[in-house]
C-alpha positions in Angstrom: 85.1 121.4 148.8 82.7 119.1 146.8 84.9 119.7 143.8 88.0 118.7 145.6 86.4 115.5 146.8 85.2 114.7 143.3 88.7 115.2 141.9 90.2 113.0 144.6 87.7 110.2 143.8 88.2 110.5 140.0 91.9 111.0 139.6 92.9 107.3 140.2 90.5 106.3 137.3 92.1 108.9 135.1 95.5 107.6 135.8 94.4 104.0 135.0 92.9 105.3 131.8 96.0 107.2 130.8 98.2 104.2 131.5 96.1 102.0 129.2 96.0 104.8 126.6 99.8 105.1 126.6 100.1 101.3 126.1 97.7 101.5 123.2 99.6 104.4 121.6 102.9 102.7 122.0 102.0 99.2 120.8 98.5 99.5 119.2 95.1 98.3 120.4 95.8 94.8 119.0 98.5 94.3 121.7 96.0 94.9 124.5 94.2 92.1 126.2 90.4 91.8 125.8 89.9 93.0 129.4 92.2 96.0 128.8 90.3 97.0 125.7 87.1 96.8 127.6 88.5 98.9 130.4 89.9 101.5 128.1 86.5 101.8 126.3 84.6 102.2 129.6 87.1 104.6 131.1 87.0 106.7 127.9 83.3 107.2 128.3 83.8 108.1 131.9 86.5 110.7 131.1 84.4 112.2 128.4 81.5 112.6 130.9 84.0 114.0 133.5 85.1 116.6 131.0 81.5 117.9 130.8 81.2 117.8 134.6 84.5 119.7 135.1 83.3 122.4 132.8 79.9 122.7 134.6 81.6 122.9 138.0 84.2 125.4 136.7 87.1 123.5 138.1 89.6 125.5 136.2 91.4 125.3 132.8 94.1 122.9 134.2 91.6 120.1 134.9 89.5 120.7 131.8 92.5 120.9 129.4 93.9 117.7 130.8 90.5 115.9 130.4 90.1 117.3 126.9 93.5 116.0 125.8 92.7 112.6 127.4 89.4 112.5 125.6 90.9 113.4 122.2 93.7 110.8 122.6 91.1 108.2 123.5 88.9 109.0 120.6 91.9 108.7 118.3 92.8 105.3 119.6 89.3 103.8 119.9 87.5 105.3 116.8 90.3 106.2 114.4 92.7 103.3 115.0 95.3 105.4 116.6 96.5 107.0 113.3 100.1 106.2 114.3 102.8 107.7 112.1 103.7 105.6 109.1 107.3 105.2 110.2 106.1 103.6 113.5 103.9 101.2 111.7 106.8 100.2 109.3 109.1 99.9 112.3 106.8 97.6 114.2 106.2 95.5 111.1 109.9 95.0 110.6 110.7 94.4 114.3 107.7 92.2 115.2 104.9 91.6 112.7 107.0 90.1 109.9 108.8 87.5 112.2 105.4 86.8 113.8 103.7 86.0 110.5 106.7 83.8 109.4 106.3 81.9 112.6 102.6 81.5 112.2 102.9 80.2 108.6 106.1 78.2 108.9 104.5 74.9 107.7 103.8 76.5 104.3 107.3 77.8 104.0 108.7 74.4 104.9 106.5 72.7 102.3 107.7 75.3 99.7 111.3 74.6 100.6 110.7 70.8 100.3 109.3 71.2 96.8 112.4 73.3 95.8 114.7 70.6 97.3 113.0 67.8 95.5 113.4 69.7 92.3 117.1 70.1 93.2 117.5 66.5 93.9 116.0 65.5 90.5 118.2 68.1 88.7 121.3 66.8 90.4 120.5 63.2 89.6 119.7 63.6 85.9 122.5 66.1 85.2 125.1 63.8 86.9 123.9 60.6 85.1 123.0 62.1 81.7 125.1 65.0 80.3 122.5 65.6 77.6 120.0 66.6 80.3 121.9 69.8 81.2 121.3 71.1 77.7 117.6 71.1 78.4 118.0 73.1 81.6 121.1 75.2 81.4 121.7 77.9 78.6 124.3 76.8 76.1 126.4 79.9 76.7 126.9 78.9 80.3 127.8 75.4 79.4 130.4 76.6 76.9 132.1 79.0 79.3 132.3 76.4 82.0 133.4 73.4 79.9 135.5 75.1 77.3 137.0 78.1 79.1 137.1 76.4 82.5 135.7 79.5 84.3 132.5 80.9 85.7 130.3 83.4 83.8 129.8 85.9 86.6 132.7 88.0 85.6 130.6 89.9 83.1 129.0 91.7 86.1 132.2 93.4 87.0 132.3 96.9 85.6 128.5 97.2 85.3 127.5 96.7 88.9 124.7 99.3 89.2 122.9 98.1 86.0 123.5 94.4 86.9 122.2 94.9 90.4 119.1 96.7 89.2 118.4 93.9 86.7 118.9 91.3 89.3 116.5 92.9 91.7 113.8 93.3 89.1 114.1 89.7 88.0 114.1 88.3 91.5 111.1 90.4 92.5 109.3 89.3 89.4 110.0 85.6 90.0 108.9 85.8 93.7 105.6 87.7 92.9 104.9 85.1 90.2 105.5 82.4 92.8 103.0 84.1 95.1 100.4 84.7 92.5 100.7 81.1 91.3 98.9 80.1 94.4 95.6 81.3 92.8 96.0 78.4 90.3 95.3 75.9 93.1 99.0 76.2 93.9 100.1 74.6 90.6 101.9 77.8 89.5 103.7 78.1 92.8 104.8 74.5 92.9 106.0 74.6 89.3 108.2 77.7 89.9 109.7 76.3 93.0 110.4 72.9 91.3 111.9 74.4 88.2 114.1 76.8 90.1 115.4 73.9 92.3 116.0 71.8 89.3 117.9 74.6 87.4 120.1 75.6 90.3 121.0 72.0 91.1 121.9 71.3 87.4 124.2 74.4 87.3 125.8 73.4 90.6 126.4 69.9 89.2 127.9 71.3 86.0 130.4 73.5 87.9 131.2 70.7 90.3 132.1 68.4 87.4 134.4 71.0 86.1 136.1 71.7 89.5 134.6 75.1 89.9 132.4 74.4 92.9 134.5 76.4 95.4 134.4 79.7 93.5 130.8 79.1 92.4 129.5 78.7 96.0 131.6 81.6 97.1 129.7 83.7 94.7 126.3 82.2 95.6 126.6 82.2 99.4 126.5 86.0 100.2 123.3 86.8 98.3 121.8 83.4 98.4 121.6 83.6 102.2 118.7 86.1 101.6 117.6 85.3 98.1 116.7 81.6 98.6 114.9 82.1 101.9 112.9 84.9 100.2 111.9 82.5 97.4 110.8 79.9 100.0 108.8 82.5 101.9 107.1 83.7 98.6 106.4 80.0 97.9 104.8 79.7 101.4 102.7 82.8 100.6 101.6 81.2 97.4 100.6 78.0 99.2 98.6 80.0 101.6 96.5 81.3 98.6 96.3 77.7 97.4 94.9 76.6 100.7 92.2 79.2 100.6 91.3 78.1 97.0 91.4 74.3 97.5 90.9 73.8 101.2 89.0 76.8 102.6 87.9 74.6 105.6 85.0 76.1 107.7 85.3 79.4 105.9 83.6 80.4 102.6 86.2 80.6 99.9 86.1 84.4 99.6 86.6 84.7 103.4 89.4 82.2 103.3 91.1 84.2 100.5 90.9 87.4 102.6 92.2 85.6 105.7 95.1 83.6 104.2 95.7 86.2 101.5 96.4 88.8 104.2 99.0 86.6 105.7 100.6 86.0 102.3 100.7 89.7 101.5 102.4 90.3 104.9 105.0 87.7 103.9 105.6 89.5 100.6 106.0 92.8 102.3 109.0 91.3 104.1 110.3 89.4 101.1 110.8 92.5 98.9 113.4 94.2 101.2 115.2 90.9 101.4 115.4 90.7 97.6 116.5 94.3 97.3 119.4 93.7 99.8 120.2 90.4 98.0 120.3 92.1 94.6 122.7 94.8 95.9 125.0 92.0 97.3 124.8 90.0 94.1 125.6 93.0 92.0 128.4 94.5 94.0 129.8 92.1 96.6 129.4 88.5 95.3 131.2 88.9 91.9 133.9 91.2 93.3 137.4 89.7 92.5 138.9 91.9 95.3 137.0 90.0 98.0 138.6 86.6 99.0 136.4 83.6 98.7 136.6 82.7 102.4 135.3 86.2 103.3 132.3 85.6 101.0 131.6 82.3 102.7 131.7 83.9 106.1 129.5 86.8 104.9 126.9 84.4 103.5 126.8 82.2 106.6 126.6 85.2 108.9 123.7 86.7 106.9 121.9 83.3 107.0 122.4 83.0 110.8 121.4 86.6 111.4 118.2 86.0 109.3 117.3 82.9 111.2 117.7 84.7 114.5 115.7 87.7 113.3 112.8 85.4 112.2 112.7 83.8 115.6 112.1 87.1 117.3 109.1 87.3 119.7 107.6 90.3 121.5 109.1 90.9 124.9 
């Protein structure tokens, strides 16, 4: 009889504990409020003690097995970080954590984008006013194909799509990681790469525009550029986060600031790499394909950009 009264008194607490435990297992301890974490910790100790009492009172294997499982699950969450399956951690990062860190660091991404656009404006201005300037920025081979043959140079990709796509991915990933790492040079490396890329792209765009090839050129650029350019801007933002830690650590010691802002930068880069892989596949197979009409490429590029913006605005329900 005493045992039954004890069970009746304790079972509501066990249910509360199991509810908090399920929430922690599903979304992680970080998603719990401070009060919920405190309650979970206290209830865990109570359940562990109740397991010992249930064994002493010989309340049966049903009760003791249940309390044992609850205790083990609680120990896993509180002392071992949950040890969630890797696929679940990856899924949660893709669904929520990457958009969240983009939203938290949007100022740095906007600043990186602004530097790129300033470089682009300078590239357009000088290329348009001084034809000799393009020889300093654009490879002569590209200039000859556009001016003398009156066509674009991307046709060389057709027929060697797998190799071209692989080379494009490697090059883009290399550039973005250099952009990120450039933040350690007080941001000068990051700013230079953003500026020079903006200048080069604008100079090429001006060249093709002067030779009446702007429509097919942007039809080629839009599909993969919808992911590739935002990836560069995000990598630039990650580099500027490192620069902030180096130059303006604020109330933190510089090493602590590097750990704090560097962690955010690394999270951004984890999201950037898949974007570049997808963009590389599109640039190697879809963008240069002569069988895809230009209007379809424009629509595909705009759709990808719109979808990316919606994805980056995601917030936990």
